[in-house]
Short mmCIF file of the C-alpha atoms (twelve columns), coordinates in Angstrom:
data_MODEL
# 
_entry.id   MODEL 
# 
loop_
_atom_site.group_PDB 
_atom_site.id 
_atom_site.type_symbol 
_atom_site.label_atom_id 
_atom_site.label_alt_id 
_atom_site.label_comp_id 
_atom_site.label_asym_id 
_atom_site.label_seq_id 
_atom_site.Cartn_x 
_atom_site.Cartn_y 
_atom_site.Cartn_z 
_atom_site.pdbx_PDB_model_num 
ATOM 1   C CA . MET A 1   94.493 362.149 132.282 1 
ATOM 2   C CA . ARG A 2   91.333 363.715 134.249 1 
ATOM 3   C CA . LEU A 3   89.517 360.703 132.963 1 
ATOM 4   C CA . ILE A 4   91.730 358.120 134.568 1 
ATOM 5   C CA . SER A 5   91.414 360.743 137.983 1 
ATOM 6   C CA . ARG A 6   87.640 360.244 137.835 1 
ATOM 7   C CA . ALA A 7   87.423 356.872 136.999 1 
ATOM 8   C CA . VAL A 8   89.740 355.710 139.715 1 
ATOM 9   C CA . ALA A 9   87.471 357.633 142.481 1 
ATOM 10  C CA . THR A 10  84.947 355.996 140.866 1 
ATOM 11  C CA . LEU A 11  86.014 352.379 141.786 1 
ATOM 12  C CA . PHE A 12  87.193 353.957 145.473 1 
ATOM 13  C CA . MET A 13  83.364 354.775 145.970 1 
ATOM 14  C CA . VAL A 14  82.177 351.352 144.879 1 
ATOM 15  C CA . VAL A 15  84.252 349.573 147.102 1 
ATOM 16  C CA . ALA A 16  84.465 351.624 149.822 1 
ATOM 17  C CA . LEU A 17  80.995 352.741 150.075 1 
ATOM 18  C CA . PRO A 18  79.481 349.667 150.859 1 
ATOM 19  C CA . GLY A 19  82.476 348.558 153.749 1 
ATOM 20  C CA . LEU A 20  80.958 351.782 155.254 1 
ATOM 21  C CA . LEU A 21  77.771 350.888 155.063 1 
ATOM 22  C CA . TRP A 22  78.110 347.621 157.047 1 
ATOM 23  C CA . ALA A 23  80.413 348.937 159.380 1 
ATOM 24  C CA . GLN A 24  76.979 351.389 160.440 1 
ATOM 25  C CA . ASP A 25  75.400 348.318 160.819 1 
ATOM 26  C CA . SER A 26  78.839 345.827 162.287 1 
ATOM 27  C CA . ASP A 27  78.319 345.000 166.153 1 
ATOM 28  C CA . ASP A 28  81.190 346.349 166.863 1 
ATOM 29  C CA . PRO A 29  79.932 349.011 169.741 1 
ATOM 30  C CA . SER A 30  82.994 350.584 168.684 1 
ATOM 31  C CA . VAL A 31  81.057 352.014 165.559 1 
ATOM 32  C CA . GLN A 32  77.483 352.049 166.289 1 
ATOM 33  C CA . ILE A 33  75.254 354.782 167.163 1 
ATOM 34  C CA . GLU A 34  73.526 353.987 169.853 1 
ATOM 35  C CA . SER A 35  71.044 357.021 169.874 1 
ATOM 36  C CA . ASP A 36  68.385 358.150 167.838 1 
ATOM 37  C CA . ASN A 37  69.454 361.880 167.165 1 
ATOM 38  C CA . THR A 38  65.747 362.345 164.834 1 
ATOM 39  C CA . ALA A 39  65.259 366.349 166.185 1 
ATOM 40  C CA . PHE A 40  61.484 365.594 167.344 1 
ATOM 41  C CA . GLY A 41  59.927 368.878 167.547 1 
ATOM 42  C CA . GLY A 42  63.539 370.440 167.070 1 
ATOM 43  C CA . THR A 43  61.837 373.038 163.855 1 
ATOM 44  C CA . SER A 44  59.518 375.876 163.742 1 
ATOM 45  C CA . ALA A 45  56.194 377.116 161.959 1 
ATOM 46  C CA . GLU A 46  55.423 373.735 162.447 1 
ATOM 47  C CA . PHE A 47  51.704 375.449 160.828 1 
ATOM 48  C CA . LEU A 48  53.461 374.596 157.474 1 
ATOM 49  C CA . GLN A 49  52.282 370.900 157.471 1 
ATOM 50  C CA . PHE A 50  48.441 371.681 158.524 1 
ATOM 51  C CA . GLY A 51  48.070 371.323 154.324 1 
ATOM 52  C CA . SER A 52  45.032 373.089 152.732 1 
ATOM 53  C CA . GLY A 53  41.860 372.589 151.253 1 
ATOM 54  C CA . ALA A 54  39.351 369.735 152.822 1 
ATOM 55  C CA . ARG A 55  40.109 367.608 149.852 1 
ATOM 56  C CA . GLY A 56  43.693 367.278 150.621 1 
ATOM 57  C CA . MET A 57  43.816 367.030 154.042 1 
ATOM 58  C CA . ALA A 58  41.437 363.998 154.154 1 
ATOM 59  C CA . LEU A 59  43.589 362.583 151.374 1 
ATOM 60  C CA . GLY A 60  47.237 363.279 152.895 1 
ATOM 61  C CA . GLY A 61  50.203 364.098 151.686 1 
ATOM 62  C CA . SER A 62  49.494 361.129 148.882 1 
ATOM 63  C CA . PHE A 63  47.080 364.281 147.275 1 
ATOM 64  C CA . SER A 64  50.617 365.158 145.241 1 
ATOM 65  C CA . THR A 65  50.118 362.530 142.789 1 
ATOM 66  C CA . ILE A 66  46.895 363.471 141.789 1 
ATOM 67  C CA . VAL A 67  46.119 367.494 142.484 1 
ATOM 68  C CA . ASP A 68  44.581 369.439 140.003 1 
ATOM 69  C CA . ASP A 69  42.677 371.795 141.334 1 
ATOM 70  C CA . VAL A 70  43.849 374.969 143.480 1 
ATOM 71  C CA . ASN A 71  45.460 373.117 146.129 1 
ATOM 72  C CA . ALA A 72  48.169 372.362 143.749 1 
ATOM 73  C CA . LEU A 73  49.330 375.581 145.505 1 
ATOM 74  C CA . TYR A 74  50.771 373.785 149.080 1 
ATOM 75  C CA . TYR A 75  50.693 369.864 147.880 1 
ATOM 76  C CA . ASN A 76  52.733 369.784 143.992 1 
ATOM 77  C CA . PRO A 77  53.324 373.243 142.547 1 
ATOM 78  C CA . ALA A 78  53.467 371.053 138.766 1 
ATOM 79  C CA . GLY A 79  49.679 370.297 139.337 1 
ATOM 80  C CA . LEU A 80  48.654 373.584 138.458 1 
ATOM 81  C CA . THR A 81  48.625 372.529 134.943 1 
ATOM 82  C CA . ALA A 82  46.650 369.917 135.516 1 
ATOM 83  C CA . MET A 83  43.898 372.697 136.306 1 
ATOM 84  C CA . GLN A 84  40.700 373.019 133.373 1 
ATOM 85  C CA . GLY A 85  40.579 376.799 134.583 1 
ATOM 86  C CA . PRO A 86  40.315 379.345 137.077 1 
ATOM 87  C CA . GLU A 87  39.929 378.633 140.835 1 
ATOM 88  C CA . VAL A 88  39.610 380.480 143.996 1 
ATOM 89  C CA . ALA A 89  39.323 378.294 147.747 1 
ATOM 90  C CA . LEU A 90  38.820 379.247 151.209 1 
ATOM 91  C CA . THR A 91  39.569 376.889 154.353 1 
ATOM 92  C CA . LEU A 92  38.929 377.000 157.997 1 
ATOM 93  C CA . MET A 93  40.231 374.321 160.493 1 
ATOM 94  C CA . PRO A 94  39.369 375.116 164.093 1 
ATOM 95  C CA . TYR A 95  42.072 373.785 165.704 1 
ATOM 96  C CA . PHE A 96  43.023 372.987 169.562 1 
ATOM 97  C CA . ALA A 97  42.993 375.153 172.349 1 
ATOM 98  C CA . ASP A 98  41.063 377.197 170.458 1 
ATOM 99  C CA . THR A 99  43.513 378.434 167.611 1 
ATOM 100 C CA . ASP A 100 42.434 378.363 164.222 1 
ATOM 101 C CA . TYR A 101 43.995 377.889 160.668 1 
ATOM 102 C CA . TYR A 102 43.075 379.606 157.603 1 
ATOM 103 C CA . TRP A 103 44.291 379.127 154.071 1 
ATOM 104 C CA . ALA A 104 42.756 381.140 150.503 1 
ATOM 105 C CA . GLY A 105 44.598 380.304 147.383 1 
ATOM 106 C CA . LEU A 106 44.265 381.381 143.761 1 
ATOM 107 C CA . ALA A 107 45.288 379.596 140.885 1 
ATOM 108 C CA . PHE A 108 44.811 379.234 136.858 1 
ATOM 109 C CA . PRO A 109 46.373 377.300 133.896 1 
ATOM 110 C CA . PHE A 110 47.062 379.584 131.041 1 
ATOM 111 C CA . SER A 111 48.851 379.168 127.355 1 
ATOM 112 C CA . ASP A 112 46.314 375.842 126.770 1 
ATOM 113 C CA . GLY A 113 47.654 374.352 129.955 1 
ATOM 114 C CA . ASP A 114 50.928 374.591 129.364 1 
ATOM 115 C CA . PHE A 115 51.880 377.056 132.145 1 
ATOM 116 C CA . GLY A 116 50.563 377.877 135.584 1 
ATOM 117 C CA . LEU A 117 50.199 380.386 137.859 1 
ATOM 118 C CA . GLY A 118 48.973 381.106 141.640 1 
ATOM 119 C CA . PHE A 119 48.635 383.201 144.978 1 
ATOM 120 C CA . PHE A 120 48.223 381.691 148.363 1 
ATOM 121 C CA . LEU A 121 47.963 382.890 152.471 1 
ATOM 122 C CA . GLY A 122 48.088 380.514 154.939 1 
ATOM 123 C CA . HIS A 123 47.468 381.726 159.035 1 
ATOM 124 C CA . PHE A 124 47.745 379.817 162.016 1 
ATOM 125 C CA . GLY A 125 47.630 381.646 165.838 1 
ATOM 126 C CA . PHE A 126 45.090 382.852 168.791 1 
ATOM 127 C CA . GLY A 127 44.858 386.010 170.185 1 
ATOM 128 C CA . ASN A 128 43.307 387.350 174.038 1 
ATOM 129 C CA . GLN A 129 44.378 385.298 176.231 1 
ATOM 130 C CA . PRO A 130 45.671 386.148 179.793 1 
ATOM 131 C CA . ILE A 131 49.342 386.442 181.102 1 
ATOM 132 C CA . TYR A 132 49.795 384.180 183.841 1 
ATOM 133 C CA . THR A 133 53.182 385.091 185.681 1 
ATOM 134 C CA . GLU A 134 54.521 384.019 189.479 1 
ATOM 135 C CA . ALA A 135 53.094 387.075 190.860 1 
ATOM 136 C CA . ASP A 136 50.058 386.858 188.986 1 
ATOM 137 C CA . PRO A 137 48.727 382.836 188.683 1 
ATOM 138 C CA . ASP A 138 45.231 383.792 187.972 1 
ATOM 139 C CA . GLY A 139 46.056 385.867 185.290 1 
ATOM 140 C CA . LEU A 140 43.896 389.417 187.196 1 
ATOM 141 C CA . SER A 141 45.978 391.448 185.671 1 
ATOM 142 C CA . GLY A 142 43.891 391.903 183.201 1 
ATOM 143 C CA . GLU A 143 47.021 391.676 180.088 1 
ATOM 144 C CA . THR A 144 46.825 389.170 177.280 1 
ATOM 145 C CA . TYR A 145 49.021 387.988 174.362 1 
ATOM 146 C CA . GLY A 146 48.476 386.475 170.622 1 
ATOM 147 C CA . VAL A 147 50.665 384.217 168.580 1 
ATOM 148 C CA . ASN A 148 50.064 385.102 165.072 1 
ATOM 149 C CA . GLU A 149 51.870 382.690 161.920 1 
ATOM 150 C CA . THR A 150 51.449 383.822 158.484 1 
ATOM 151 C CA . VAL A 151 52.660 382.555 154.898 1 
ATOM 152 C CA . ALA A 152 52.252 383.697 151.942 1 
ATOM 153 C CA . GLY A 153 53.594 382.450 148.406 1 
ATOM 154 C CA . ILE A 154 53.907 382.413 144.849 1 
ATOM 155 C CA . SER A 155 53.892 379.658 142.367 1 
ATOM 156 C CA . PHE A 156 54.218 378.755 138.953 1 
ATOM 157 C CA . ALA A 157 54.932 375.817 136.820 1 
ATOM 158 C CA . HIS A 158 55.275 374.726 133.843 1 
ATOM 159 C CA . ALA A 159 53.829 371.561 131.385 1 
ATOM 160 C CA . PHE A 160 57.685 370.414 129.035 1 
ATOM 161 C CA . ILE A 161 55.246 367.802 127.947 1 
ATOM 162 C CA . ASP A 162 52.133 366.495 127.813 1 
ATOM 163 C CA . ARG A 163 52.895 364.088 130.318 1 
ATOM 164 C CA . PHE A 164 55.496 365.720 132.752 1 
ATOM 165 C CA . SER A 165 55.138 369.010 134.787 1 
ATOM 166 C CA . ALA A 166 57.476 371.187 137.515 1 
ATOM 167 C CA . GLY A 167 56.808 373.739 139.384 1 
ATOM 168 C CA . LEU A 168 58.019 375.425 142.070 1 
ATOM 169 C CA . THR A 169 56.684 377.947 144.971 1 
ATOM 170 C CA . LEU A 170 58.467 380.575 146.731 1 
ATOM 171 C CA . LYS A 171 57.030 381.670 150.309 1 
ATOM 172 C CA . PHE A 172 57.251 384.101 152.471 1 
ATOM 173 C CA . ILE A 173 56.587 383.061 156.393 1 
ATOM 174 C CA . ASN A 174 56.090 385.206 159.548 1 
ATOM 175 C CA . ASP A 175 56.471 384.052 162.720 1 
ATOM 176 C CA . ASP A 176 54.860 387.083 165.386 1 
ATOM 177 C CA . LEU A 177 54.648 385.143 169.084 1 
ATOM 178 C CA . ALA A 178 53.418 387.220 172.479 1 
ATOM 179 C CA . THR A 179 51.667 390.037 170.680 1 
ATOM 180 C CA . GLY A 180 50.134 392.645 172.889 1 
ATOM 181 C CA . ALA A 181 51.155 393.899 176.651 1 
ATOM 182 C CA . LEU A 182 54.403 392.047 176.223 1 
ATOM 183 C CA . GLY A 183 55.185 393.901 173.053 1 
ATOM 184 C CA . GLY A 184 56.260 390.398 170.976 1 
ATOM 185 C CA . ALA A 185 59.196 388.282 169.296 1 
ATOM 186 C CA . SER A 186 58.902 388.114 165.555 1 
ATOM 187 C CA . ALA A 187 61.126 385.999 163.114 1 
ATOM 188 C CA . THR A 188 60.721 386.177 159.117 1 
ATOM 189 C CA . ALA A 189 62.408 383.612 156.674 1 
ATOM 190 C CA . MET A 190 61.900 382.639 152.868 1 
ATOM 191 C CA . ALA A 191 61.421 379.199 151.724 1 
ATOM 192 C CA . LEU A 192 61.179 377.008 148.415 1 
ATOM 193 C CA . ASP A 193 58.544 374.394 147.075 1 
ATOM 194 C CA . PHE A 194 59.801 372.252 144.244 1 
ATOM 195 C CA . GLY A 195 57.399 369.334 142.915 1 
ATOM 196 C CA . VAL A 196 57.165 367.128 139.604 1 
ATOM 197 C CA . ASN A 197 54.280 365.576 138.418 1 
ATOM 198 C CA . PHE A 198 54.663 362.544 135.514 1 
ATOM 199 C CA . HIS A 199 51.784 360.617 134.680 1 
ATOM 200 C CA . SER A 200 50.831 357.729 132.471 1 
ATOM 201 C CA . GLU A 201 48.491 354.567 131.419 1 
ATOM 202 C CA . LEU A 202 48.913 351.256 132.486 1 
ATOM 203 C CA . GLY A 203 45.838 348.665 131.363 1 
ATOM 204 C CA . ASN A 204 44.836 351.829 129.864 1 
ATOM 205 C CA . ARG A 205 44.081 353.191 133.234 1 
ATOM 206 C CA . PRO A 206 45.711 356.643 134.694 1 
ATOM 207 C CA . ILE A 207 49.028 356.494 136.616 1 
ATOM 208 C CA . ARG A 208 50.699 359.241 138.398 1 
ATOM 209 C CA . LEU A 209 53.932 359.592 140.180 1 
ATOM 210 C CA . ALA A 210 55.514 362.633 142.086 1 
ATOM 211 C CA . PHE A 211 58.193 363.846 143.549 1 
ATOM 212 C CA . VAL A 212 57.901 366.927 146.016 1 
ATOM 213 C CA . VAL A 213 60.408 368.801 148.363 1 
ATOM 214 C CA . GLN A 214 58.911 371.353 150.498 1 
ATOM 215 C CA . ASN A 215 59.990 374.237 153.107 1 
ATOM 216 C CA . LEU A 216 63.491 374.314 151.339 1 
ATOM 217 C CA . GLY A 217 65.226 377.572 153.109 1 
ATOM 218 C CA . GLY A 218 66.619 379.580 156.118 1 
ATOM 219 C CA . SER A 219 65.228 379.352 159.882 1 
ATOM 220 C CA . LEU A 220 63.922 381.473 162.207 1 
ATOM 221 C CA . ALA A 221 65.452 383.260 165.075 1 
ATOM 222 C CA . HIS A 222 63.288 385.985 167.606 1 
ATOM 223 C CA . SER A 223 63.618 389.490 168.491 1 
ATOM 224 C CA . GLY A 224 61.770 391.931 169.736 1 
ATOM 225 C CA . GLU A 225 61.030 393.615 172.946 1 
ATOM 226 C CA . ALA A 226 58.990 390.646 174.650 1 
ATOM 227 C CA . LEU A 227 63.033 389.370 175.343 1 
ATOM 228 C CA . ARG A 228 64.513 392.428 176.455 1 
ATOM 229 C CA . PHE A 229 64.230 391.976 180.866 1 
ATOM 230 C CA . ARG A 230 65.961 394.021 183.681 1 
ATOM 231 C CA . ASP A 231 67.903 392.127 185.901 1 
ATOM 232 C CA . VAL A 232 66.948 393.464 189.198 1 
ATOM 233 C CA . ASN A 233 66.981 391.412 192.544 1 
ATOM 234 C CA . TYR A 234 64.772 392.346 195.252 1 
ATOM 235 C CA . SER A 235 65.650 391.959 199.318 1 
ATOM 236 C CA . GLU A 236 64.220 388.890 200.846 1 
ATOM 237 C CA . ALA A 237 63.361 391.519 203.808 1 
ATOM 238 C CA . ASP A 238 61.672 393.876 201.750 1 
ATOM 239 C CA . GLN A 239 60.354 393.005 198.373 1 
ATOM 240 C CA . THR A 240 60.097 396.545 197.186 1 
ATOM 241 C CA . VAL A 241 63.828 397.351 197.682 1 
ATOM 242 C CA . PRO A 242 66.049 396.004 195.140 1 
ATOM 243 C CA . ASP A 243 69.522 394.427 196.552 1 
ATOM 244 C CA . GLN A 244 71.388 395.890 193.826 1 
ATOM 245 C CA . ARG A 245 71.341 398.255 191.496 1 
ATOM 246 C CA . VAL A 246 68.517 401.013 191.264 1 
ATOM 247 C CA . ASP A 247 68.834 401.817 187.312 1 
ATOM 248 C CA . PRO A 248 69.732 398.493 185.487 1 
ATOM 249 C CA . PRO A 249 71.441 398.225 181.748 1 
ATOM 250 C CA . PRO A 250 69.291 396.555 179.754 1 
ATOM 251 C CA . ALA A 251 69.762 393.467 178.666 1 
ATOM 252 C CA . ILE A 252 68.327 391.266 175.866 1 
ATOM 253 C CA . LEU A 253 67.795 387.258 175.790 1 
ATOM 254 C CA . VAL A 254 69.171 385.774 172.318 1 
ATOM 255 C CA . SER A 255 67.376 383.114 171.038 1 
ATOM 256 C CA . ASP A 256 68.255 379.981 168.340 1 
ATOM 257 C CA . ALA A 257 67.584 379.588 165.096 1 
ATOM 258 C CA . PHE A 258 64.881 376.604 164.665 1 
ATOM 259 C CA . PRO A 259 65.101 375.060 160.755 1 
ATOM 260 C CA . LEU A 260 61.470 374.862 159.463 1 
ATOM 261 C CA . PRO A 261 59.979 371.623 158.975 1 
ATOM 262 C CA . ARG A 262 61.880 369.989 155.316 1 
ATOM 263 C CA . LEU A 263 59.962 367.634 154.186 1 
ATOM 264 C CA . PHE A 264 60.484 365.143 150.789 1 
ATOM 265 C CA . ARG A 265 57.294 363.617 149.183 1 
ATOM 266 C CA . VAL A 266 57.348 360.763 146.596 1 
ATOM 267 C CA . GLY A 267 54.098 359.630 145.988 1 
ATOM 268 C CA . LEU A 268 52.145 357.218 143.333 1 
ATOM 269 C CA . ASN A 269 48.802 357.194 141.996 1 
ATOM 270 C CA . TYR A 270 46.712 354.390 139.874 1 
ATOM 271 C CA . ASP A 271 43.199 355.274 138.688 1 
ATOM 272 C CA . VAL A 272 41.585 351.442 139.271 1 
ATOM 273 C CA . ILE A 273 38.188 352.790 137.660 1 
ATOM 274 C CA . SER A 274 38.052 355.496 135.261 1 
ATOM 275 C CA . ASN A 275 35.446 356.435 132.850 1 
ATOM 276 C CA . GLU A 276 33.128 359.645 132.093 1 
ATOM 277 C CA . SER A 277 30.833 359.580 135.088 1 
ATOM 278 C CA . THR A 278 33.323 357.600 138.338 1 
ATOM 279 C CA . THR A 279 37.156 357.336 139.449 1 
ATOM 280 C CA . LEU A 280 38.454 355.115 141.969 1 
ATOM 281 C CA . ALA A 281 41.951 356.265 142.711 1 
ATOM 282 C CA . LEU A 282 44.114 354.551 145.175 1 
ATOM 283 C CA . MET A 283 47.338 356.306 145.835 1 
ATOM 284 C CA . THR A 284 50.540 355.708 148.547 1 
ATOM 285 C CA . GLU A 285 53.461 358.049 149.577 1 
ATOM 286 C CA . PHE A 286 56.345 358.119 151.575 1 
ATOM 287 C CA . ILE A 287 57.536 361.154 153.386 1 
ATOM 288 C CA . GLU A 288 60.811 361.810 154.777 1 
ATOM 289 C CA . SER A 289 61.742 364.757 156.879 1 
ATOM 290 C CA . ASN A 290 64.005 366.674 159.474 1 
ATOM 291 C CA . ASN A 291 61.984 366.528 162.655 1 
ATOM 292 C CA . THR A 292 60.442 362.785 162.867 1 
ATOM 293 C CA . ASN A 293 61.553 359.858 161.238 1 
ATOM 294 C CA . ALA A 294 60.602 358.070 157.778 1 
ATOM 295 C CA . ALA A 295 56.943 357.341 157.628 1 
ATOM 296 C CA . PHE A 296 54.315 355.843 155.282 1 
ATOM 297 C CA . GLY A 297 51.144 357.364 153.815 1 
ATOM 298 C CA . PHE A 298 47.767 355.637 151.434 1 
ATOM 299 C CA . GLY A 299 45.050 357.177 150.967 1 
ATOM 300 C CA . SER A 300 41.269 356.528 148.144 1 
ATOM 301 C CA . GLU A 301 39.140 359.041 146.703 1 
ATOM 302 C CA . PHE A 302 35.582 357.873 144.809 1 
ATOM 303 C CA . ARG A 303 34.346 360.440 142.558 1 
ATOM 304 C CA . TRP A 304 31.164 360.168 140.981 1 
ATOM 305 C CA . GLN A 305 29.629 362.898 138.751 1 
ATOM 306 C CA . GLY A 306 26.534 362.113 136.642 1 
ATOM 307 C CA . LEU A 307 26.476 362.765 133.070 1 
ATOM 308 C CA . ASP A 308 22.984 363.957 133.076 1 
ATOM 309 C CA . THR A 309 23.198 365.854 136.561 1 
ATOM 310 C CA . PRO A 310 24.923 368.435 137.825 1 
ATOM 311 C CA . VAL A 311 25.509 367.341 141.291 1 
ATOM 312 C CA . GLY A 312 28.693 365.051 141.841 1 
ATOM 313 C CA . VAL A 313 29.712 363.592 145.199 1 
ATOM 314 C CA . ALA A 314 33.349 362.638 146.521 1 
ATOM 315 C CA . LEU A 315 34.317 360.197 149.646 1 
ATOM 316 C CA . ARG A 316 37.304 360.312 151.078 1 
ATOM 317 C CA . ALA A 317 40.251 358.260 153.319 1 
ATOM 318 C CA . SER A 318 43.868 358.441 153.983 1 
ATOM 319 C CA . TYR A 319 46.174 357.319 157.196 1 
ATOM 320 C CA . GLN A 320 49.810 358.375 157.516 1 
ATOM 321 C CA . THR A 321 52.111 356.236 159.699 1 
ATOM 322 C CA . GLN A 322 53.075 357.959 163.192 1 
ATOM 323 C CA . PRO A 323 56.897 357.168 164.108 1 
ATOM 324 C CA . ASP A 324 57.091 360.001 166.391 1 
ATOM 325 C CA . ALA A 325 54.166 358.136 168.604 1 
ATOM 326 C CA . SER A 326 56.885 357.325 171.799 1 
ATOM 327 C CA . GLU A 327 55.759 353.469 173.386 1 
ATOM 328 C CA . SER A 328 56.618 355.199 176.508 1 
ATOM 329 C CA . PHE A 329 53.674 356.666 176.585 1 
ATOM 330 C CA . SER A 330 51.177 354.395 178.280 1 
ATOM 331 C CA . THR A 331 47.988 356.164 179.339 1 
ATOM 332 C CA . GLY A 332 44.907 354.799 178.668 1 
ATOM 333 C CA . ALA A 333 43.789 358.037 176.850 1 
ATOM 334 C CA . ILE A 334 47.132 357.892 174.922 1 
ATOM 335 C CA . GLU A 335 46.679 354.061 174.285 1 
ATOM 336 C CA . THR A 336 43.053 354.934 173.341 1 
ATOM 337 C CA . SER A 337 43.807 357.241 170.492 1 
ATOM 338 C CA . LYS A 338 46.993 355.793 169.154 1 
ATOM 339 C CA . GLY A 339 45.424 353.338 166.604 1 
ATOM 340 C CA . THR A 340 43.464 356.345 164.588 1 
ATOM 341 C CA . ASP A 341 46.822 358.478 164.974 1 
ATOM 342 C CA . GLY A 342 47.158 359.538 161.152 1 
ATOM 343 C CA . LEU A 343 43.536 358.219 159.931 1 
ATOM 344 C CA . GLY A 344 41.967 361.200 157.846 1 
ATOM 345 C CA . LEU A 345 38.171 360.962 155.992 1 
ATOM 346 C CA . GLY A 346 36.393 363.205 154.551 1 
ATOM 347 C CA . GLY A 347 33.826 363.825 151.020 1 
ATOM 348 C CA . GLY A 348 32.666 366.346 148.780 1 
ATOM 349 C CA . LEU A 349 29.699 368.279 147.251 1 
ATOM 350 C CA . PHE A 350 29.813 369.516 144.091 1 
ATOM 351 C CA . TYR A 351 27.654 371.671 141.446 1 
ATOM 352 C CA . ARG A 352 28.165 372.734 138.307 1 
ATOM 353 C CA . PHE A 353 26.139 375.457 136.702 1 
ATOM 354 C CA . GLY A 354 25.935 377.454 133.860 1 
ATOM 355 C CA . GLY A 355 27.953 375.523 131.533 1 
ATOM 356 C CA . THR A 356 31.345 376.324 132.834 1 
ATOM 357 C CA . TYR A 357 31.211 376.949 136.511 1 
ATOM 358 C CA . ARG A 358 32.092 374.606 139.736 1 
ATOM 359 C CA . LEU A 359 31.362 375.564 143.428 1 
ATOM 360 C CA . GLN A 360 32.573 372.613 145.732 1 
ATOM 361 C CA . PHE A 361 32.256 372.289 149.247 1 
ATOM 362 C CA . ASP A 362 35.200 369.382 151.151 1 
ATOM 363 C CA . TYR A 363 34.637 368.250 154.478 1 
ATOM 364 C CA . ALA A 364 37.718 366.701 156.072 1 
ATOM 365 C CA . TYR A 365 38.348 364.935 159.914 1 
ATOM 366 C CA . LYS A 366 41.652 364.247 161.090 1 
ATOM 367 C CA . ASN A 367 43.042 362.347 163.767 1 
ATOM 368 C CA . TYR A 368 45.922 363.644 165.765 1 
ATOM 369 C CA . GLY A 369 46.301 361.297 168.322 1 
ATOM 370 C CA . VAL A 370 46.792 362.298 172.291 1 
ATOM 371 C CA . LEU A 371 45.637 365.831 170.619 1 
ATOM 372 C CA . GLY A 372 42.494 364.789 169.361 1 
ATOM 373 C CA . SER A 373 40.259 364.910 166.051 1 
ATOM 374 C CA . ALA A 374 40.108 368.309 164.003 1 
ATOM 375 C CA . ASN A 375 37.553 368.882 161.343 1 
ATOM 376 C CA . ALA A 376 37.897 371.290 158.130 1 
ATOM 377 C CA . PHE A 377 35.890 372.727 156.108 1 
ATOM 378 C CA . SER A 378 36.657 373.739 152.364 1 
ATOM 379 C CA . VAL A 379 33.895 375.988 149.379 1 
ATOM 380 C CA . THR A 380 35.698 375.998 146.138 1 
ATOM 381 C CA . PHE A 381 34.380 378.392 143.200 1 
ATOM 382 C CA . GLY A 382 35.892 377.518 139.687 1 
ATOM 383 C CA . VAL A 383 35.635 377.417 135.968 1 
ATOM 384 C CA . ASP A 384 36.075 374.108 133.573 1 
# 
């Protein structure tokens, strides 16, 4: 009886689902959604999308397919099992409006690469900004405020077979707004990242496939002293005398909870050149998120390491479509930046010494369209 009921349910889905999908595309206005309900800008902790490592920032999200270093902690935890040895890295990206983004990570494989473990810390924010109010539009009071957004996490990965690995990241997010004279408003949340990586060969050259889900978790709902206020209305005749209560009861603003920027990525990589000294990798990705429409990206990395020299170099480039770039903004400045919005460029220089040690410097250029461009720098020390 249970088998019959399941068969009937399956048959209903097979017959009904195409009809439901057709109804969404029907010309009948009664079954169409005329407006785009995508939550553009409707998420919190947007700094979680900045990335890590200048190498990954130059290659974009498609880096998740080939990541084999400490930056797997951000892009795809499954890549921890592909590391040759322990690595520690530090990344700095001066952002817009006197803000800064930092990311640091430590990761290592163990049990002959069957497992990988790592820890990371990221921070975005600014401080000592003057407070402007209606009563003090020039900020002459000397009071200042700041913003501190932090993420800390731990990642674990396991290679189930020599071609397939999976990883999980647990992260803790803390968001402190208006710190300083205003008393601050803060929120915390937990989130999970999950990624898998499959690699094989095609034409005797490596091919890789990756699936990654990022920032699955709770939402950020802020609370704190900065949201407290007193409801006092002053007399228009004498601004020093309240025309209502002398000591009104305290009140507090209740903020809504905003979700984290959740992303799903699927990426594909193929090495068109792969030998002992030279690698040319081509990669592409599809991105679906909860704060914008679906997007596509692609990138390429060229790496050269001389067989008889300890020095190596890398060149990188990527581009990701920007579905949230609205056509309604038509000023000259915005039109000028549209063509390069989503462009990433970069390179790296690494030096091997002592037989097994490696010191690597990387640089990335990212174009953010209307906002302008940003530069990222990272240094990595590893054991191969």
